[in-house]
N, C-alpha and C positions, 0 to 999 in steps of 0.2 A: 253713510255707514249703516249696515244692517245690524240687527240684534243677534244675528247668528254668530257662531264662533268657529274658528279654524284651529285644527290641531294636526300634528304630525301623525302619519300612519306608519307603524312599525311592521316589518316583515312577519313577525310572530303573531300579529293581531289578525287572525283568520276571519273573524266576523266583519271587521271594518274593511278588510281587503276585498271580501266578497261583495260588500256594498259598493265599493269603488268600481270593481269590475262590472257590476250590474249597471251602474250609472253610465260608465263609458260605453257599454254595449247599447244601452238605451239611446244614447246620443250619437250612435254610429261610429264609435271609436274603439279600437282594440288597445289594450295596455301594451306599451312598447317594451321590448325585451331589455332595453338599456335604460334603467332608472336608478338613481342613487338617493333620491328623496321624494316622498309623496306627502301631500297634505290633503285634508278633507274638510269641508264645511258642513256642519250639522245644523239641522233645524232644531226647534225646541223639543222635538220628540226623538232626537238622536237619529234622524234619517239623513243619509248622505245626500246633499243637494248640489254640491259643487266640489271639484277636485282639480289638482294640478300637480305636476312633478318636475323634477330636474334631472339632468344627467350632465355631469361636467359643468360647462358654462352655458348649457342650453335649457330652455323651458319647454316642457313637453306634456302631452296628455292632459290638456286643460279642457274641462267641460262643465256646463251648468245644466241642471235638470230643466227641461224646456218649460215646466210648470212655473219656474222661478225666473225665467229670462225677463229682462227689462228692469230688474231690481238692482242692477249694478254689482252683482256678485262676482262676475268675472274680473272686474276692476280690483276687487278685494283679493281674489286669488292671485292675480298677477302681482299686486303690491306685496303680498306676503312672500311670494317666491323670489321677487327681486330683492327684498330685504334679507331673506335667507342667504341668497347668493352673495350679497355684499358682506354679510357677516362672516362668510367663509372665504372672503378675499377675491371673489370673482366679480370684477367690475365691468368687464366687457362681455355682454350677454347676447345670446342668439336665440331665435325661435323659428320654427317652421309652421306655416299655417295654410289653411285653404285660401284660395284666391278671394273668396267672398268675405273673409275675416280680416284681410290685410289692413283695410281702412281703420277698423276698430283698434288694432294693435298700433297703427300709426298714431292714433290719437293718444295712446299711452306712452309715446316716446320711442317707438321702434321705427327703423328706417329700412326700406327695401334694398336688398343687395341684388337679387335676381328673382325672376318670375318665370314659371312654366305655365302658360295659359291653361286654365281649367284643371290644373294639377296641384301646384304648390308655390308658395312664396317663401323665400329665405330672408330673414330680417335680423337686424342688430340694433343695439341701443346707442350707437354712436353715429351721428350724422355723417361724419367724414371718415369712418372706420375703413371701409373698403377703398375709398379714393386715396387715403393716406398709404394703404398697403400698395396700391398701384404706383403711387409716386415713389415709394421706396424701391420697388422693383425697377422702375424706370432708370434709376441711377446706375444699373448694371447693363443697360441696353448697349448693344454693339450694332452699328450700322453695317450690315453685310447682306449679300444676296440670299444666302441660305442660312436660316436660323432654325434649329430644331429644338424640340422640347420633349422631356420625359417626366411623367409623374410616377414616383416609385415608393413603395412601402418597404420592400426588402426585409422580410421577416423569416430568415436572415438574408443577407446579400449572397447570391450564388453565382456560379459561372454563367448561368442564364442571364442574370441581371448584367453581369459584366459584358457579355456578348452583345446585348441590346445597346448598352451605352457605347461600346466600341464601334458598333455599326453606325449609330447616329453621329458620333464624333467624326468618323471617316467621311461621312456624306454631307457634312455641314461645316460652315465656317465657325459657328459657335453653337453650343447646345446648353439650354437652360434646364437644369436637373432639379425638379421639385421633389423634395423629400417629405413624405407625409408625416407631419410632426405630431399628429394625434396619438396619444398613448393608449391604443386599443389592441396592441399586439403582444405576443409572448416575449418578443425581444423589445425592450424599452427603446424609446426614440433616441436617447443619448447613445445607445449601443448601435442601433441601426444607422444613425448618421455617421458614426465613427467607421463602421464597416463599409458603407457606401464610399466615403471619401478615401479610405485606405485602398479599396479595390479598384478605384478609378484614378489614383494619383498620377499614373503614367500618361494620362490624357490631359493635354494642356489647353484645350479649347472649351472647357466646361465652366459653367457658372452655377454655383450651388445655391439653392434657396430652401429655407424652411417653408413648408406650405402654410403655416399659421392656421387660423381657424376657418379658412375659406375653402380649402380642399378637404372634403370629408370622406372618410373611408366607408365602404359598404357595410363594414361591421357595425357602425354606430349611426348609419343613416336612419332617420325615423320611419317607422312602418305603420304607425298607429292609425292613420286615416287613409291608408292605401287599401284597395279592395283585395289584392292578392299579391303573392310573391313577385310575379312578373311585373305588376304595376309598380312595386317598390323599386325594382331594378331599373325600369324604364325612367321613372321619376328621378332617381339618383343620377343616372347617366345624363339625362337632359339638363338637370340642374348643374351638375359638374361641368358640362360643356358650355352652358351659358356663362358661368364664372370664368372658365378657362379661356373662352373666346375673348373676353374683356382683357384678360392678362396677356393673351397672345397679341392682340392689337397694340397694347402698350409697349411690348418688347419686340415687335416686328417678327414674331414667330411665324414661320411658313410651313412647318410640318411637325406633327406630333407622332412619336414612335410608341407603339404598344406591343407587348409580347402576346403571341398567339397562345390560347389555352384550349386545345381541342376537347379536353375532358370536362371543362367547366361550363355549365349552363349559364351561370351568372356572367362570367367574363365573355362568353360567346355573344350573349345578348347585348352586353355593354359595348363590345366592339362593333356590333352591327349598327347600333345607334350612332356611335362615333364615326363610322365610315360614311354614314348618311349625312350627319349634321355638319361635321367639320368642313367638308368641301363647299358647303353652302356659304360659309364665311371665309372662303379663300385660303383654307388651311388643309394641307394634305394629311391624310391619316394613313400611316404606314404600319401595317401589321407584320411583325417579324416572326417567322416560324421559330419554334423553340429549339434551342440547342440540345443535342443529345450526347450522352457519354455512355459508351459501351451499350448502345442500343436502347438506353433509357432516357426519357425526356427529363431534363434538368428542371427542378421546381423547388421552391421553398417548402411546399407541403411535404415533398419527398424527404427533404433534409430533416424537417421537424419529426416526421414519422421514424426516420432512421435513428435520430437521437433518442427518441422514446424507446426504441427497441435495441439500443446499444449497438447498432450496426455502423460502427465508425469507419469501416472500409468504404461503405456507400456514401457516408457523409463526405469523406475526403475526396471522393470522385466528383462530387457535385459542387464543391465550393472552391474559391480561389485560395491561395496560400494565406492571404491576409485574414480571411474569415476562419480558416482552419486554425491558425495560430491563436486567435481569440478563443475559439471553442475549447481548446486544450489548456486554457489558462485558468487561474484561480477565479478571475472575474466572471467567468462564464458559469461557474458551478451553481449559483442560485437560479439562473435561467434554465439550466439543464434539469435541475430538480423540479422546477415548475412545469416544464414540458412533460416530465415523467408522470406528474400527478394529473395531467389533463386527460379527459376522456377522449376528446376528439381534437387532433392537431391538424387534420386535413380539412381545410376550409374550402367550401364551395366546390 
């Protein structure tokens, strides 16, 4: 244990935040956009020599000044962050790290979930965490020739989402529908889950799954040690597919269905990676053209923008009756108010 001390960094502390940014930059890391707690270790002259952060149940942006490496400071930062997470009730923890740091975190009690060579390693603090998740999924396995899968955020559930699910259901014996349960969207997961299930209740060959902590949205995928935006997207796509492939093999999934997004650079690049990688593992990647209503492509971004602008005629054109009924209910009012306050509701 060093003689240095660790303290929390508050958003209002401009001086210390500037030191943290300088330390991260010095060690080749950018501060991640998604952080809800940051700590810093000071030396005896109040210089920042180590730092680490959290977001949800993940550890992020950990760095030690290279002049102090070999002193065990990273162990102290990780121990501090783990203790903080435990105190706020997060016992199942995750981190992303560079490949050459994975062994270090393995020695601190983290276990590898998936690795993208020369890019990123995804780890958790439970030895059997991911394997238990796979075993739980396996209880829903159906032995059939054609087994489809969809990973869906639905922020909110639109006619486009419904069209995608209906197509997959018509072309497969069973479809596993993974609902992204991470709460990083304007519509909370409890609502998104409700809308997905209500809008697909007429389809009898679906199996619904919470994605849990293993399918991560692009919105909160870490970017702090990626060189540019394209590297972030590619790393996220490759990691997502490495995890999804393990899930697919456990459930006998033969095809994954995704919606086309011609105007989205992020989704376009993501779909390219998917179309290349999935067939290598014996899984079809089926990109479904977007549904149109009155000559306009149906999308959740369009719906959110229309809600923000009080264009309820357009909203009604883009969503199924089940979603429309919710949007006009008392329960939707806090979400609508939040959307109206947002500066940008059109993502990617």
